[in-house]
C-alpha positions as CSV (number, residue, x, y, z in Angstrom):
1,M,-38.6,-14.9,12.0
2,N,-38.7,-12.0,14.4
3,L,-37.5,-8.6,13.3
4,L,-34.1,-8.8,15.1
5,K,-33.3,-12.1,13.3
6,K,-34.4,-10.7,9.9
7,S,-32.3,-7.6,10.4
8,T,-29.3,-9.7,11.4
9,V,-29.6,-11.9,8.4
10,L,-30.1,-8.9,6.1
11,V,-26.9,-7.2,7.4
12,F,-24.9,-10.4,7.1
13,L,-26.1,-10.8,3.4
14,M,-25.1,-7.2,2.6
15,F,-21.6,-7.7,4.1
16,A,-21.3,-11.0,2.3
17,A,-22.3,-9.4,-1.1
18,N,-19.8,-6.6,-0.6
19,Y,-17.0,-9.0,0.3
20,I,-17.7,-11.2,-2.7
21,N,-17.9,-8.1,-5.0
22,A,-14.7,-6.7,-3.5
23,Q,-12.8,-10.0,-4.0
24,S,-14.0,-10.2,-7.6
25,S,-12.9,-6.6,-8.3
26,C,-9.5,-7.3,-6.7
27,A,-9.0,-10.4,-8.8
28,E,-10.0,-8.5,-12.0
29,L,-7.6,-5.6,-11.1
30,L,-4.8,-8.0,-10.4
31,A,-5.3,-9.7,-13.7
32,M,-5.5,-6.4,-15.6
33,V,-2.3,-5.1,-14.0
34,K,-0.4,-8.3,-14.7
35,S,-1.6,-8.2,-18.3
36,E,-0.7,-4.5,-18.9
37,G,3.0,-5.0,-18.9
38,Y,6.3,-6.3,-17.6
39,G,6.8,-6.4,-13.9
40,S,10.1,-6.2,-11.9
41,S,10.2,-9.0,-9.4
42,Y,12.2,-9.2,-6.2
43,Y,12.5,-12.7,-4.6
44,S,13.0,-13.3,-0.9
45,Y,14.3,-16.8,-0.4
46,T,15.4,-16.4,3.2
47,S,12.4,-14.4,4.4
48,D,9.9,-16.1,6.7
49,A,7.0,-14.0,5.4
50,I,7.6,-12.7,1.9
51,S,8.1,-14.9,-1.1
52,Q,8.0,-12.4,-4.0
53,V,7.1,-8.8,-4.7
54,T,6.5,-7.7,-8.3
55,F,6.2,-4.0,-9.1
56,Y,4.1,-2.8,-12.1
57,E,3.7,0.7,-13.7
58,V,0.5,1.1,-15.6
59,D,-0.1,4.1,-17.9
60,G,-3.5,5.7,-17.5
61,D,-5.4,8.5,-19.1
62,N,-3.8,12.0,-19.5
63,Y,-0.3,10.6,-19.1
64,N,-0.9,9.5,-15.5
65,S,1.0,6.5,-14.2
66,Y,-0.3,4.1,-11.6
67,Y,2.0,2.0,-9.5
68,F,1.2,-1.4,-8.1
69,A,3.0,-4.0,-5.9
70,V,1.9,-7.6,-6.2
71,V,3.0,-9.4,-3.1
72,R,3.1,-13.2,-2.6
73,F,3.3,-14.3,1.0
74,K,4.9,-17.6,1.9
75,N,2.1,-18.8,4.1
76,S,-0.6,-18.4,1.5
77,Y,1.0,-18.6,-2.0
78,T,-1.7,-16.1,-3.0
79,D,-1.0,-12.8,-4.8
80,Y,-2.2,-9.6,-3.2
81,I,-2.2,-6.2,-5.0
82,Y,-1.4,-2.8,-3.5
83,Q,-1.6,0.5,-5.2
84,V,1.6,2.2,-4.1
85,G,3.5,5.4,-4.6
86,S,6.0,6.1,-7.4
87,R,9.1,5.7,-5.1
88,T,7.9,2.5,-3.4
89,K,9.8,0.2,-5.8
90,S,13.1,1.9,-5.4
91,N,12.7,2.1,-1.6
92,Y,11.8,-1.6,-1.4
93,A,14.6,-2.6,-3.8
94,M,17.2,-0.8,-1.6
95,N,16.1,-2.5,1.6
96,Y,14.6,-5.9,0.9
97,M,17.9,-7.8,1.0
98,Q,18.4,-6.9,4.6
99,S,14.8,-7.9,5.5
100,A,12.0,-8.4,3.0
101,G,9.5,-8.4,5.8
102,E,10.6,-5.1,7.3
103,A,10.8,-3.5,3.8
104,F,7.3,-4.7,3.1
105,W,5.9,-3.3,6.4
106,Q,7.7,0.0,5.9
107,Y,7.2,0.7,2.2
108,I,4.2,-1.4,0.9
109,Q,1.8,-2.1,3.9
110,P,1.0,1.6,4.5
111,Y,-0.8,1.5,1.1
112,N,-3.1,-1.3,2.2
113,E,-6.2,0.7,2.4
114,N,-5.9,2.2,-1.1
115,L,-7.5,-0.9,-2.7
116,N,-8.5,-3.1,0.3
117,C,-7.3,-6.1,-1.7
118,A,-4.8,-7.5,0.9
119,P,-4.9,-8.8,4.4
120,N,-4.3,-6.3,7.3
């Protein structure tokens, strides 16, 4: 193999390893958050995009709380986790009945890069 092909294969393997590790970490985080406590779920029967959003509050060290939204999209039936702000649940709850998709884009999607565990 020439140097260019070796470099390309090496870069590909590094990205693949990072992707697999990130997916494993996301699955572990999702399982941990779900096991930590009771979630408040909001179902969207009429939405074309959102099936369900469940909010969790997890108590951390030093009396810190962490807030998560677990979103299930209708097209994938897969749960995705977002680490969100403390007011996200109330903002989403007040607006999802008008449009779950719009409420998702406005209140949850902006937190996508916190964990990188959900599609763009």
